[in-house]
N, C-alpha and C positions, 0 to 999 in steps of 0.2 A: 849276130854271128860274125859278120864281116869285121866289125870293130874288134872283137876278141882275137880273130886270126891276125888282123893287122898289128895289134899290140904284141902278140907273141912273136911275130916275124921281126919286129923292130928290136925287141929285147934279145932275140937270138943273135943279132948282129953285134951287140955290145958285149955279150957274155960268150962264154965257151959253149960249144954245142952240147946238147943233151938229148936223150932219147926217151925221157919219161912221158907218160901220157897225161895230158891235161883233159880231165873228164868234162870240164866245162865247154870245151871246144867240140861240139858235136854237130856234125853235118847230116842233113837228111837228103836222100835221093828222091827226086820227084818221080822216078820210074819205079823204084822198089818200095819206097816208103819206109826203109830201114835206116837206122842211125849208123853213122860212120864215125869212128874214133880217129882223131888225127894223132899219129905217133911222132914223138920227138926223141932225139938221142938222149940217153940217161947218163948223168954225171955221178960217179960213185961218191963224190964228196957231199952231194946233196941228199944221200940216203940217210934218214934218221936212225940213230942207234939208241938202245935202252940204257938208262942210267939208274943203277940199283941204289945209289945213295939217297936219292929223293924218295924212293919207296919206304925206306926205313924211317925217314923223317916224318913222312905222312902218317905212318903207323903210330909213332910215338905221340904225335899231335892228337890223333883220335882217342888214344887211351886217356890223355889228359882231359878231353872233353867229357868222357864218361864220368870222371870224378866230380866234375861240376854238376853234371846232370843228377847224379845220385844225391849230392848234397842239397841241391835245390828241391828235389822231390821230397826228401825227408822233412825239410823245413815247411814246405807247403802242406804236406800231408798232416804234419803235427798241428798246424794252425787249423786246418779243416776239421780234424778230429776233435780238437778242443771246442770249436764252435758248435759242432753237433752235440757234444756232451752238455754244453751249457743250454742249448735248446731243449734237449731231452730232460734235463733237470728242471727247467722252467715249466715244462709241460706236465710234470707230476702233480697230482692233486695235493692240496694243502691239508695235511692231517693234523694240523694244530688243534682243530676242534675236538680231537679225541682226548686231549689233556683235560678238557672240562668235564668229560664223562667218565673216563677211567680213573680210578683212585691211584694215588702214589703208594710208595712202599709202606709208609706209616699207616695209611688208611687200610691197606690190605692186612697188615698185622693186627690192627685193632678189630677189623671185621672178623678175622679168623678166631681171635680170642673170644669175641662175643658169641660166635656160633658154638664154640666148645663149652663155654659157660652155660649157654642156654640148654644145650643137650644134657649137661650134668644136672641142671635144676629140674628139667621137665621129666626126664627118665622115660619110662614106658607108659605113663598114664594117658597121654593124648595120642591116639592112633592117626589122627589126620594132621599130625605135626608137619610132615614133609610138604603137604599142600600149603600150609600157612607159611613155612619158611620160603618156599618158592615164590610166594606172592610178595614177601617183604624183602627178599634179597636179590631178586632178579633185576639187574640194572638195565636190561635191554628193552623193557616194555615202555612204550610211550604213554601219553595221557589216555588214549583210547583203551589200551590194554589194562591200565591200572583201574579205570572206571569199570570196565567189564568184570575184572577180577573182584573188585570190591563189592559190586552188586551180587555176584554169585556167592561170594564168601558170606555176605550178610544173610542171603536167603538160605544157605546151607546151615548156618548157625541157628537160624530161626527154626528150620525144619528139625534140626537135632534137638533143640530145647523143647519144642512141642512134643516130639516123640517120647523123650525121657519123662516129661511132666505127665503125659497121658498114661505111660506105663506105670509110673509111680502112683498116680491117683487111682488107677484101676485096682491096685492092691492095698490101698490105704486102710480099708476096713479089716484086713487080715494080717497086715504086717505092722509090727510095732514101730513107733516113731523112730526114724533113723536120723543120723546126723545129716548135715547139709550134703545135697547130691553134688557129686563131682562129675566132670565130663568124662565118664568112663562107661563105655557101652557094655562092658563085661561085668558090671556090678550086679549082684544078686540080692534077693530079699534077705532081711535080717533073720537070724535064728530065733527060735522060740515059738514057731508055728506048729500047728498039729501036723503030723506026718502025712495024713491022707490028703488033706486039702492043699498043703504046701507043695506037694509033688506036682499036682495038676497046674497050679498057678505058676510054679517055677518053669514047667515045660512050656506053657503059653508065653511066659515072659522071655525065655530063651529064643523061642521061635520068632517073636516080634523083634527082639534085638538082632537076630540074624537077618531078618528082612531089612531092617534099617541099615545094617552093615552093607548088605548088597546094594541098597539104594545109594549109600554114600560112595561106594566104589564105582558104581555106574556114573554118578555125577562127577567123580574125580577124573574118570577116563574122558568124559565129555569135555571137562575143563582143559585137560591136557591137549585134546585136539584143537580146542579154541585157542589155546596158548601157542601151539605150533603155527596155526594160521596167522595169528598176530605177529609172531616172530618173522614169518616169511614176508608179511607186508612191511614190517619195519626194515628188513634188509633191502627190499625194493625201494623204499623211500630214501634210505641212505645212499643207495647207488644213484638215484636221481639227484639227490642233494650234491653229491660229489661232481656229477656232470654239470649241474648248474653253477657250481663254484668255479669250474674250469671254463665257463662261458659257452659250453656246448649244450645243445638242446637234446633232451632225452628222446630216444626213439618213440614214435607214436605207437601206442599199444592198442590193439584192437579190443574193444570192450566186449566181453562175453556176457550174454544174457544169463540170468540165473535160471535154475531148473524150474522154479515156479512160474517165471515169466514165460518160458517156453511152453509149459503145460497149459497155462492160461491162454496162450495164443491158439493152441489146438482146440480148446473149448470154445473160443470165439469163432473159429472156423465152423464149428458144429452147431452154432447157435440157431441157425435157421432150419436145421433138419428136424424132422418130427419123429421118425420111426427108424427101425433097424438097429444097426450097431452104433449109430451116431450118438445116441444118448446114454451109452453104457460106460463112459469113462468116469472114474471116481471124482467125487466132489462132496463137500460137506453141506448138507441141506438142513437149514435151521427152520424147524417147525414148532408150532405151539399155539395155544389159545391167544385170542386178542388180549393185549395188555399183560401178557405173562412175563415180559421182559426179554423177548428175543433180541430186539434191537439194542438193548442195554448190554446184553452179554456180548454181542458182536462188537460194540464200541469198546468194551473193556479188553477184548482180545486185540482190537486194532489200536488201542491206547489213544483214542481221540473221539470227541463227540461229533460225529460226521453225519448223523441223520437228524431230520427235523422231528420235533416233538408234536404230538397231537393232544390237545386239551379235551380229553374225553371222546375223541373220534378216531377213526382209523388212520394210522400213520403210513404203513406200508401198503401201497396200492398196486405195486408191480414187483416182480422178482428183481433183486439187486445182487449182482454177482460181484463179490469183493475178493480181489487177489492180494493176499498178504505176502510180503517179501521183506528181506532184510536189506537195509541200505544206510548210508551215512546220514541222510537227512530225512526228517519225518514229513513226508509230502503225500498228497493224493492227486490222482489224475484220472479223468474219464477216458475211455477207450477211443472215442471219436473226437477228442479235443487235445490240443497241445499245451493248454494251461496247466501249471502245477500249483496246487493250493498248499501253502505252508501251514501245516497243522499246529505249529507253535504260535501262530498269530490268530488272535480272536477275529480280526476282520476277514481273514481268509476262511476261517471256520464258518463264519456267518454266511459268506458268499457260497461256500460249498453246500451248506444246508439249503440255501435258497435254490441253488442249481438242482439239487436232488428233488426238492419239492416241485419245482417247475417241470422237470422231466417226468415225474410221476403224474402230474395233472395233465400234461400233454398226451400221455399214453392212454388215458382213460376218457378221451373225448368220445362223443357219440352216445351219451347217456349211460355209459358203463361205469361201474364202481371200481372194478379191478381189471388189470390188463395182464396179458401174457408176455408183453414186450420186455426184454431183459435190459436193465440198466447196468452196464459194465463199468467198473472202476477199479483202480489198483491203489493200494496203500503201501508205501515203503517207509521203513524206519529202523533205527537200531534196536535189536533185540526182538523184533517181531517174528512170530513163527511163520513158516512158509506153508501156505495152504490156500485153497480156493473155497470160499463159502458163498452160499446162495441164501439170502434172507427172503422168505416168502411171506405173503400176507397172513395175518393171524386167523385161525379157524374161529368162526362165530357160530352161535346157536340161535340167534334171533336177528332178523332183519329189521332195520328201521325204515321209516317211510321215505327217507331221502336216498335210499339205496335202490339199485336196480333189482328187478324181481328175481334174477338168477344169481345174485351175489353169493349166497351161501353155497349153492351147488358149484358155482364156478371156482370158489376158493378150495373146496374139497377136491374137486377134480384136478386142479392145478397142483395141489399138494401131493395127491396120490400119484400123479404123473411123474413128479420129481422123485418120489420115494420108491417107485416101482423099478427104478434103475438098480439092478442087482449089485452094482459096485458103489452106490452112493452111501455115504455115512450119514445117518440120521441123527441130528442133534436135537433131541426132544426136550423142549423147555417147558417146565411145569411151575406154576406159581405156587410157592409154599405158603402164602398167606391166605389162600382160599381152601375150601374143602376139596379133598381129592375126588369126591363123587361128582363134582361139577366139571371135571376135565372132559374135553371133547377130543383132544388130540391123541390121548393114549390108546383109545380103541382103534383109531385110524393107523397109528404106528404099528400096533400089534397085528393088524390085518396085513400090512405090507412086509413086516419082518417078524414073523411069529417066533423064530428061534432067538432073536436078539443078537445075531452075529455081527450086525453092523449098526447098532443103535447105542447111543450114549445119552444117558438120562441126566438132566441138569435141573436141580431144585433151586429156584431163585427166591429172593426175599425171605431168606431164612431168619433174619433179624426180626421181621414182623411175625413170622411163624412162632418164634420162641416166646414172644410177648402174648400172643393170642391163644396158643394151644395150651390146654390144661393137661394133656398127656404128652410129655416129651417123647415117650416111646414110639409115638406115631411117626416122627421124623426118622427115627432109627429104622423102622420098618420100611419106610419109603426108600431110604438109601441102601437098604439091604435087598430091595426088589421083592418084598413080600406083601406089599399093599396093592400095587397096581397089577392088573392082569397082563403084564408085558415083561419081556426079558430084555436085558441090555448087557453090553460089554462092560460098562462101568457106570458108576453113579457118583455125581458130584454135587456139592452144595456150595452156592456162591451168594454173595451180597453185591448187588450192582448199584447201590446208592441209597439215598434217603429221600427220594421223590422230590429232589430239587433240580431245577433246570440249570442253575448256574454253578453246580458243583463240577470241579475239574476231575479228570481221570485220576490224578495223583491223590486228591483228597478222598475220592471214593475208595481207592486202593488202601490208603492208610486206615480209613474207617473199617474196611473189610478185615484187615489184619488185626486191628484192635478188637473187633467183635469176636473173631475166632479165638484169639488168645485169652479172652475173658469170658467166653460163653460157658454156661453151666452144662449145656448139652454136649459140648465137645471136650470139656475138661475131664469128663467122666470116662473118655476113651471109647464111647460107643461107635465113633466113626474114626477111621484112620486119617492121619494127617494128610496123606496124599489125595484124599477125596474132597478137600476144601480149597477155597480161593480160586479165582479165575486164572491165576498163573498156572496152577497145576492142571486146570481144565484145558488151557491152551496147549500145554506141552503134551497132554494125553491125546487130544484131538489131532494134533500135528503128527504124532507118532503113528496113530491109527490111519491117518490119511496117507502117509507115505508108504506104510506097509500095504495098504490096499492098492496104491498106485503100482508098486513094484510087483505085486502078485497078478495084476490084471492087464498091465499096459502091453505086454508081449502078445497076449491073446487078442487084444483089440487091434494091434498092428497087423496080425495075421488075417483078421476079419476084413480089414480094409484092403489088404493085398488081394484077397479073393474077390471082393467087390470090384476092384479095379480090373482084374482079369475078366470078369463077366462083362463089364461094360465095354472093354476094348474088343472082346469077341463079338458082341452085338454090333458095335460100330463097323468092324470089318465085314460082317455079313450083310449089314443093311445098307451101308454107304461105302462101298469099295471105291478105291482110288479118289477119295475125297478127303481133303485136309480137315482136321478137327479144329473148328473155329467156334469159340464160345460167343455169347451175345455181345460182349464188349469188343471183341475183335471184328465181328461182322459190322458193328456200328462204326468202328474206325475205318473200315474199308469203304462203307457208304459215305462217310465224311470226306475221305480222300478223293473219291470219284466226283462227288458233288463240287468240291472246291476246285478240282482240276477243270471241270466243265464250266464253272463260273469264271475262272481265269481266262478261258477261251473267248469269252464275250468281247474282251478288248482286242482280240486278234481277228475279229470279223472284218472283212473288207468294207470300205466305205460305199462302193456301188451296191453291195448286197444289202447294207443297212438302208440306203435310200430307197431301193426298190420295195423293201418290206414296209418301210415307213410310209411311202406314198400310197401303197395299197391299203394300209391301215387307215391313213388319213381320209382317203376317198370313201372307204367303207363307213367311216364315222360321219362324213359330211354329205354323203349323197342324198340322204332323205331331206336334209335341210336345204340343199341347193335346189332340189326339185319342188318340194312342198312350199318353201317359204320365199324363194327367189325367182326361179325360172317360170313356173306356172302362174303365180300371181302377176308377175310382170307381163307375161304374154297375154293373160286375160284382160289386164287393164289397158294394154296398148291397142287392142282391136286391130292389129295390123299396122299401126303407126310405129315405126322403128325409133323415132325420136322419143316418144313416150316410153317405149320399151327400154331404151338406153338410160333415160333419166331414172326410171323406176329401178333398174338394175344397179345403178350407181348408189342410190339411197339404201337399198337393201343390202348390198355388199358392205357398205360402210357400217351399217348397224350390226351386221354379222361380225365384222372384224373387231368392232369395239365391244361386242357382247360375248357370245359363247364360242367364237372360233378358237381362241387360245386354249380354253378349257377342253374343247373337243380334240385339239391337237395333243394336249398332254395325255388325255385318255388313250388316244391312238398310239402315242409313244409307249405308254405302259403296256398296251396290248401287243405292240410289236416286240417289246423287250421280252414279254412272256412267251410269245411265239418263237422267238429266236432261241431263248433258253430251253424251251421244250424241244426244239429241233436239235439243239446240241445234245440233249439227253437221248433223243432217239438215234442220232447218228453215232453215239458212243457205243452202240451195240448192246446186245443182251447181257445184262449184268446178273449177278447171283439173285435168284428169286427170293432168297431168304431175307435180304435187306432192301428189296425194291420198294417196299411200302415205306421204309424210312426215307429214302430219297424223294419219293413223291410227296410225303407229308412235309418234309423240310422245305422242299421247293415251293409248294403251295403256300405254306405259312410265310416264307420270306417274301414271295411276290405279293401276298395280301398285305403285309406290313409296309411294303415299299411305297413311299410317297414321293412324288416329284417335287423338286425344289420350288418354292413359291415365287422366287424372283424370275424363274423361267417364263412365267406367264407374261410379265411385262416385256421381256425380250421378244417373245413370240408375237405379242400384239403389235409392236413397232414394225417388225419385219413383215407381218401380214398386211398391215395398212399400206405400207410402201408397195408391196407387190400388187395389191388389188387396185391401186390407183394407176398402175401402168396399163393403159388400154391400147397400146400399139404393138402389133405383132411384127417383129423385125426380120424374121427369116422364114424361109419356106419350111424348114424343119419344125420350127415352133408352130407354124400354121397347121402342118400335118398332124402334129401331136395334139393340138386342140381339137381338130376335126375327129381324130381317132378317139379322143376322150369323149366327145359329144356322141359319136356314133355308138360306142360301147355302152355309155350310160343310157342312151335311149333304147338300145336293144335290150339291156337288162331290165329296164323299167317296163318295156313293152311285154316282155315275157311274164313279169309279175302281174300286169293288168290282164293278160290273156288267162292266166291261172285264176285270177279273181272272177272273170266273166264265166269261165268254165265251171267254177263252183256255183255261180248264180244260175246259169242257164242249163247246166247239165252237159253231158258228153256230146260231142259232135257225131256226124254220121259215120265217120271212119271208125271211131271207137265203138259205135253201136254195132257196126257190121263185123269188126275184127275181134272185139273183146266182149261182145254181147252185153254191153252196158246199156242201161235205160235211165231215163230222167224221171224224177219225181214230179208230182203234180205241181208243187211250188216252182220247180225248175222249168216246167213247161210254161207256166204263166209268165215267168221272167223272160223266157225265150220269145214269147209273143210280144211282150213289151219292147224288148230289144229290137225285134224286127220292125215294129212300127217306128221306133226312134231313128233307126238307120234310114228308113224311107223318108223321114222328115227332112234330113239333110241339113240340120242346124250345125253351126260352127262356133256357137257361144258356150261358155262354161255353164251358164244357167239358162233355163227355158223361160220363155214368157208365159203368161197365163193363157193366152190364146193357143199357143203351141201345146200346152199341157192338155187343154180342153179338147183339142183336135185329136190328140193321141187317145185320150180316154173314150171319146165318142167312137173312134174306129174300133177300139177293143170291145166296146159294148155291142156294136153291131155283130161282132164275131162271138158274142156270148161270154166275154171275159170282163168281170167287174173288178176294177182297181180304183184306188183313190189317187189324188194328186201327189201326195208324198211318196207313194210307191213308184210313181213314174219318175219323179225327180231323183229318187235314190238309185234307180236303174240307169238314169242318164249319166251319172258321174263316171263310172268306168267306161261307158260307151264313148263319151266325149273324150276321155283321157286316151283311149286307144286311137281314136281318130287323130287327135292332136299329135300324139307321139309318132304315128305313122307319117303324117305330113312333115313333122320336124326331122325325122330320119331321112326323108327324101331331100329336104332342103340341105341337110348336112352333107349328103353325098354330092349334091350339086355344087356346094361351096368348096368342095375339096379341090376343084380346079380353078378357083376364083382368086387365088393369091395374087396373081399378076395384076388383075384388075384392081384388087384391094391396094396393092403397093403403088400403082399408078395414080390412084386417087388420094394417096396419103391418108388412108384410113377412112375415106369418105364413103366407102361401099356399105350401104345400110342393109342390103339383103342378107348379109352374113353377120349381122350383129350378134346372133346367138353363138356363132363360133368365137367371136371376140370375148363374149361373156365367159365361155368355157375356158378360153385362154387365160383370162384373168384369174379364174378359180384355180386353173392348173399352176399358174405362177405362184399363187399364194401357198398351195400345197407343196410345191417344190421348195420354196423358201423355208416353209415349216419343217419339211423333212430334213433339209440340210442342217437347220438349227438343232433339231432334236437329235440328229446323228452326232453332232459335236457334243451336245450335253451328255449323251449316253457314253460316248467314248471318254470324255473328260471326267465326269463325276458320277453319273447314275449307275454305271456298271460297278464302280468301286463301292458305292453305297449299298447296292444290292448284295455284293460280296460280304460286306460287313454285317448286314442283316442276316444273311445266310449263316455266317459264323455264329452270331448270337443265338439263332434258333437251334443250331446244332449243339452249342454249349448247354442251352437249357434242356434239350433232349438228353444229353449225356448225364445231366444231374438229376434226371427223373427216371429212376429204375422201373417204376410201374409203366410209364409210357414206352420205354424200350422193350419191356416184356410184352406189351400189347402189340407193338409193331413188328418185333422180331420173335416169332414163335414157330412152333412145329416140333416134331419129334427129333429132328436132326439137331436143332438148337438145344433142346432140353437134354439130349444125350451128351452133347459136348459140354454143357454146363456141369452135369453130374461128373463127367470124367475129370474136368478141371478141378472141381472141389475135392474129389477123392484123391487126386494126385497131391494137391496141396496138403491135405490132412495127413496123407501117408508120409510125405517128406518131412513135415514137422514132427510127426510121431517118431520117425526114425532118428531125426536129429535129437529129440528128447531122450530116446532110449540110449543112444550113444553117450550123451552127457551123463545120464543116470548110471550107466555101467562104469564110466570113468570115476564117478564119485564113489561108487561101491569099492 
């Protein structure tokens, strides 16, 4: 501030005075804190004035800048627009491939001229002409559409020719020879007939022609629907092709299951239910006598030889549920397997037949001939009808010696159970080559469906019947329903082969078509053309199946809704405020709890492990220490501590090199089991529904758990090293050894007292307080004990003179005993006396550590304490090693074994059902299944309504 003021004052001396205010010169008062402006005199010449000429120049210059901005923006925008146009043009799909499909102008003119000429030539003679023209002139269909159309067109032409030939042959005896038959459905018999008979024949002929016309129209409508579906698929394929040409991936389309697959899934859910509404959903039940051709008919419908053949024996031993559906590839797959068998390959067909045979044989184990276990499989392929068929074992009239005693009744009961379903379609197969009086299945079918509202009769082996029957009218009566005492919705005649195993389905179909086209029985028109061939049979059965499904599925869905409501009401009333958990969910809960508690083994503190391990080790080694080391060494020493120490050294080394390591491992396993059970107990009360699962899994895992073999060698080295250390270095170690000896002697003394009490009877206190009395044998033992105690011997064995003295004293008192009796009583008496004296010595040695340390371990009076110190050191080292092994390896191995046991349990439904049972579990299982069936039924009904 001072420099600014100084500068201003100097400049004021050189220039004229001015009074303008310099705002940079600001002074502050230390008293007021306010700024002060220093005023100077103002010179009018220094006051700036506004110059308007410069404003105009600046405005003009700004206008010129706008021109350049507009010009630059136009050029840049044009270049950007051109670039965007080029990118958009490059992104358009390449439509050059349409030039190869769409005809040019000359081809269109030629095609139009051809159509006009064809119309003029054909005229009105052919009524199905539009169908033929649409097949030959539609350029939009691909190979799949052309093949499908050609197949349908050939079949339609064959049906038309058969119908016209049958109608003409039927009137051959009454109508004069006519010229060559043309393809005109409206042609009538030639004139020249008698007026009475020709009127009836003409009316029948017109009626048959009208029926054939209706059938042709129905087939034409069906073909149009198929054509529209193929066109839609072609459009989708073209869109995907265009996207692929542009290098873009078409959006992933969620695959929709077909109606028949959804319906088959519902039947699979109901496979295990036995009664109620579960078995009332429609299905096609294939029944018949054995070797009547049931399996062959099913194979002709499935268009593949998928079942094994039996050379004179029963082929079908269990129900086989086959779900037929349409698909691009001809494949078969079992419900519980992911493998798809290609039915166009003979190797896959052979594998499929072997798999079916193996599953049938596995289902009839235990001496049975037939089984009720359902073998479920699905067959997909082009042109297959959509339906669910169940092939049952054939009804037999005679049992062979290699069959079970109840085979015939079991087959009839199984067949009747499937046919009793009021919505089941009964496909009754009858062998046409045998006498009708030998049929067993027709009476059974008539008893289940007396009105024939859901029965379809199929006569097989018609080619053999034509050769063997002398009266052809018998076949006509069968197909008219006038021979068998049963009624049916329809009657069909089929030929399913020539009894050759190697014939293909295509060859059998060609043979069938040739037979019916040349058969005398069917040329005469006794049977309608729609009643022959397995193709017509498949279409008729499929139509009847879907009609039955549409009529009954809503009712079944309502029944399951009512069942679900009843079960939910029972659950709320019986188990309120309890979550619905089925058997699998309860098992998963038990698994989670067990694995969590198994993981806690690694978190147990080291001191807790060592305390538990030391307790387990001493419990395992106590008997050996007393019986094999301490007592024998004391008995052999006879009070000589040097002999006692030598004997102890030898026996401890033998123990360490022998069974000590194995005892330590067993103790480690026991400690691991105890700790795991303690963790289970500390976890609190779990759900009683799965407590049995936890207990069974834990017991099985602990039983399987084996300690590592190399742990024995490690323990043996540590134990030998610990037992060789005979020097007690601290007062704490000395006190620990004395405490171990005193506790061990006290526990052993209590056991000996209990043994003596059992030998000699209750004492005086028990006699007075509990009114207990001794038996005669106990009284004798008590007298022997009294004499032995008065004897005052201190050796583990009595001499002969001592035994004789005791016996003589007892004889004087009127008690007769032998020498062995006296020696047997002496063992617990001596042991009690020895333990009492040893316990007194241990208490005396408790204060002798100072003396022991001053003599550098030379104190011999407390050698027993040193022995127990060596045992304690060995057990402590073993406990430390076992604890490290448990924390490092054994806990993890036990966890793996527990997981394996749980996985095996999860794969065994019978074991889970045995361990997790009760009304709560059963009710939750029923609720789960009913919900699943209801959801699948609703999904199926929704898809069915959309298709309608």
